[in-house]
Backbone bond lengths (Angstrom), bond angles and torsions (degrees), N, CA, C in turn:
res aa  C-N    CA-C-N  psi(-1)  N-CA   C-N-CA  omega(-1)  CA-C   N-CA-C  phi
1 M - - - 1.421 - - 1.527 110.87 -
2 E 1.289 116.09 12.21 1.457 119.95 179.32 1.513 108.75 -87.89
3 E 1.279 115.21 88.38 1.454 122.30 -175.72 1.529 111.14 -76.49
4 G 1.287 119.15 -45.49 1.451 121.60 -179.17 1.500 107.46 -105.66
5 G 1.152 135.24 150.71 1.456 132.91 -174.08 1.499 111.60 -58.74
6 R 1.313 116.52 -147.83 1.455 119.80 179.82 1.506 110.46 -66.22
7 N 1.275 114.43 152.73 1.460 122.87 175.72 1.522 113.56 54.47
8 G 1.292 117.09 26.93 1.458 120.16 175.03 1.511 113.48 76.94
9 G 1.333 118.82 15.64 1.458 122.13 -179.99 1.513 110.37 -79.62
10 P 1.344 117.61 -171.10 1.461 120.77 -179.95 1.523 110.95 -68.13
11 A 1.298 116.36 160.91 1.459 121.73 -179.40 1.520 109.41 -67.30
12 Q 1.330 116.23 160.62 1.456 119.94 -179.47 1.520 110.64 -59.05
13 G 1.348 116.91 147.33 1.452 119.92 -179.99 1.522 111.97 93.13
14 Q 1.305 117.02 -14.83 1.461 120.10 179.12 1.527 108.19 -104.42
15 D 1.330 115.89 146.29 1.466 119.93 177.16 1.513 109.03 -72.39
16 R 1.309 113.67 140.56 1.460 118.37 175.25 1.519 107.09 -82.22
17 P 1.297 117.69 149.11 1.469 120.73 -178.43 1.523 113.10 -58.80
18 D 1.350 117.76 -36.82 1.464 118.29 -179.17 1.531 111.20 -70.26
19 E 1.337 118.75 -27.66 1.464 120.86 175.58 1.527 110.19 -69.79
20 I 1.315 117.29 -38.57 1.464 121.83 178.69 1.524 109.60 -65.66
21 I 1.319 116.86 -44.06 1.461 120.71 179.00 1.517 109.94 -62.79
22 Q 1.340 117.06 -41.45 1.468 120.62 179.49 1.525 110.71 -63.30
23 A 1.336 118.13 -41.69 1.466 121.58 179.07 1.525 110.37 -64.17
24 D 1.340 117.39 -41.44 1.459 120.92 178.30 1.522 110.87 -64.28
25 R 1.314 117.49 -38.93 1.467 120.56 179.03 1.523 110.08 -65.77
26 S 1.321 117.39 -39.22 1.459 120.46 -179.69 1.518 110.50 -63.75
27 R 1.309 116.84 -44.69 1.464 120.28 178.00 1.515 110.80 -65.29
28 G 1.307 117.49 -39.21 1.457 121.94 -179.74 1.511 112.03 -64.51
29 S 1.320 117.90 -41.51 1.458 119.83 -179.90 1.528 110.56 -70.93
30 G 1.314 118.15 -31.38 1.466 121.58 175.38 1.517 111.32 -65.68
31 V 1.316 116.65 -39.92 1.459 121.38 178.30 1.525 109.62 -66.80
32 I 1.313 116.69 -42.57 1.473 120.18 178.95 1.519 110.17 -62.94
33 F 1.331 117.90 -42.64 1.458 121.53 177.92 1.526 110.72 -60.74
34 A 1.328 117.07 -43.65 1.465 121.36 179.61 1.529 110.64 -63.03
35 L 1.322 117.63 -42.52 1.466 121.00 179.58 1.529 111.34 -65.05
36 V 1.325 116.73 -40.36 1.476 120.31 177.85 1.524 109.80 -65.16
37 A 1.320 118.12 -41.48 1.466 121.71 179.56 1.527 110.49 -63.55
38 I 1.319 117.64 -43.64 1.468 121.57 178.51 1.525 110.11 -63.53
39 A 1.323 117.31 -43.77 1.466 120.48 179.10 1.517 110.88 -62.02
40 L 1.318 117.36 -39.68 1.461 121.09 179.09 1.525 110.84 -64.94
41 I 1.308 117.29 -43.96 1.469 121.26 178.34 1.524 110.29 -62.06
42 L 1.323 117.50 -43.84 1.467 120.96 178.97 1.531 111.42 -63.64
43 A 1.321 117.39 -40.31 1.467 120.71 179.86 1.525 110.68 -64.95
44 I 1.328 117.34 -44.31 1.462 120.60 179.07 1.529 110.26 -62.77
45 T 1.318 116.92 -43.56 1.466 121.07 178.34 1.511 110.94 -61.47
46 F 1.336 117.19 -43.91 1.461 121.42 -179.78 1.524 110.76 -60.60
47 F 1.330 117.45 -47.48 1.460 120.19 -178.80 1.526 111.64 -66.48
48 Y 1.316 117.56 -35.92 1.462 120.77 178.18 1.528 110.27 -64.69
49 L 1.335 116.88 -47.25 1.466 120.37 -179.54 1.524 111.33 -66.59
50 T 1.325 117.49 -37.93 1.459 121.06 178.85 1.519 110.43 -65.60
51 K 1.318 117.12 -42.09 1.470 120.82 179.59 1.520 110.21 -63.81
52 E 1.322 117.00 -42.41 1.465 120.73 179.70 1.526 110.34 -61.74
53 R 1.315 117.19 -41.78 1.470 121.05 179.41 1.523 110.19 -66.08
54 E 1.332 117.59 -41.45 1.466 120.85 178.60 1.521 110.84 -63.69
55 D 1.336 117.12 -39.66 1.461 120.71 178.02 1.525 110.50 -62.59
56 R 1.323 116.44 -42.17 1.464 121.30 179.26 1.525 110.27 -64.44
57 E 1.339 116.78 -44.40 1.467 120.91 178.79 1.531 110.44 -63.88
58 S 1.305 116.92 -41.29 1.469 120.82 178.70 1.524 110.87 -62.25
59 R 1.318 115.89 -40.93 1.458 120.26 179.36 1.528 110.49 -63.74
60 V 1.324 117.50 -43.03 1.466 121.50 179.65 1.529 110.18 -64.47
61 I 1.319 117.24 -43.19 1.467 120.95 -179.96 1.528 109.97 -64.81
62 T 1.316 117.10 -41.63 1.470 120.52 178.62 1.523 110.90 -62.93
63 E 1.324 116.72 -43.33 1.469 119.94 178.73 1.527 111.06 -63.70
64 A 1.325 117.04 -39.43 1.465 119.99 178.56 1.520 110.57 -65.82
65 A 1.321 117.15 -40.36 1.464 120.51 178.56 1.524 110.30 -65.85
66 E 1.316 116.75 -39.58 1.464 119.95 177.52 1.528 110.58 -64.86
67 S 1.326 117.40 -37.69 1.468 120.47 177.45 1.519 110.47 -65.08
68 A 1.323 117.10 -43.61 1.459 120.80 178.92 1.526 110.22 -64.27
69 D 1.325 116.91 -40.71 1.459 121.31 177.97 1.525 110.43 -62.90
70 S 1.313 115.71 -44.13 1.460 120.89 179.46 1.531 110.39 -62.99
71 A 1.333 116.97 -43.17 1.469 120.85 178.77 1.521 110.50 -63.67
72 A 1.314 117.47 -40.73 1.467 120.67 178.99 1.529 110.68 -64.43
73 R 1.330 116.60 -38.51 1.466 119.49 177.65 1.528 111.26 -65.46
74 V 1.323 116.48 -39.91 1.464 120.27 179.01 1.523 109.93 -63.11
75 V 1.323 116.33 -45.68 1.469 120.32 179.04 1.525 109.78 -63.80
76 G 1.320 117.79 -42.29 1.464 121.52 178.84 1.519 111.88 -62.82
77 N 1.334 116.16 -42.87 1.467 119.79 178.00 1.521 111.04 -64.95
78 A 1.324 117.12 -40.69 1.471 120.40 178.62 1.524 110.33 -63.76
79 A 1.315 117.61 -42.06 1.473 120.81 179.14 1.530 109.87 -65.28
80 H 1.324 117.22 -40.74 1.471 120.98 178.83 1.533 110.55 -63.04
81 E 1.322 116.24 -44.47 1.468 120.46 178.83 1.529 111.19 -64.30
82 A 1.326 117.04 -40.11 1.476 120.31 178.38 1.521 110.20 -64.24
83 A 1.324 116.48 -40.26 1.482 119.56 177.67 1.511 110.42 -65.10
84 D 1.321 118.26 -39.68 1.470 121.27 177.85 1.524 110.71 -63.02
85 R 1.316 117.55 -42.79 1.463 120.69 178.98 1.528 111.62 -62.71
86 L 1.340 115.17 -40.37 1.481 118.37 178.45 1.523 110.72 -64.29
87 R 1.313 117.88 -39.49 1.457 120.80 178.27 1.533 111.65 -65.46
88 Q 1.325 115.35 -38.01 1.455 119.52 -178.93 1.536 111.20 -69.09
89 Q 1.311 118.44 -29.99 1.457 121.73 179.85 1.510 110.88 -71.84
90 D 1.287 117.26 -30.46 1.477 120.04 -176.64 1.450 111.77 -79.27
């Protein structure tokens, strides 16, 4: 007359509800772990690519500033030389 196993649970051979819930929780936590790992990898990749782009932009801006500085020095030197020539003529 023992229809359900011990303690009034399901008969032998059938999954108990708490075992099913435990299996679902295990799969759920594995999925959450996988999603967190993927998000972490994507975040690291994003920051790495962003930093590389910023470094490249910084390098271009620095080179442009150096070119402008160099051009200003050339113009300044030319003006200084022209002023010296004018003084020498007088």
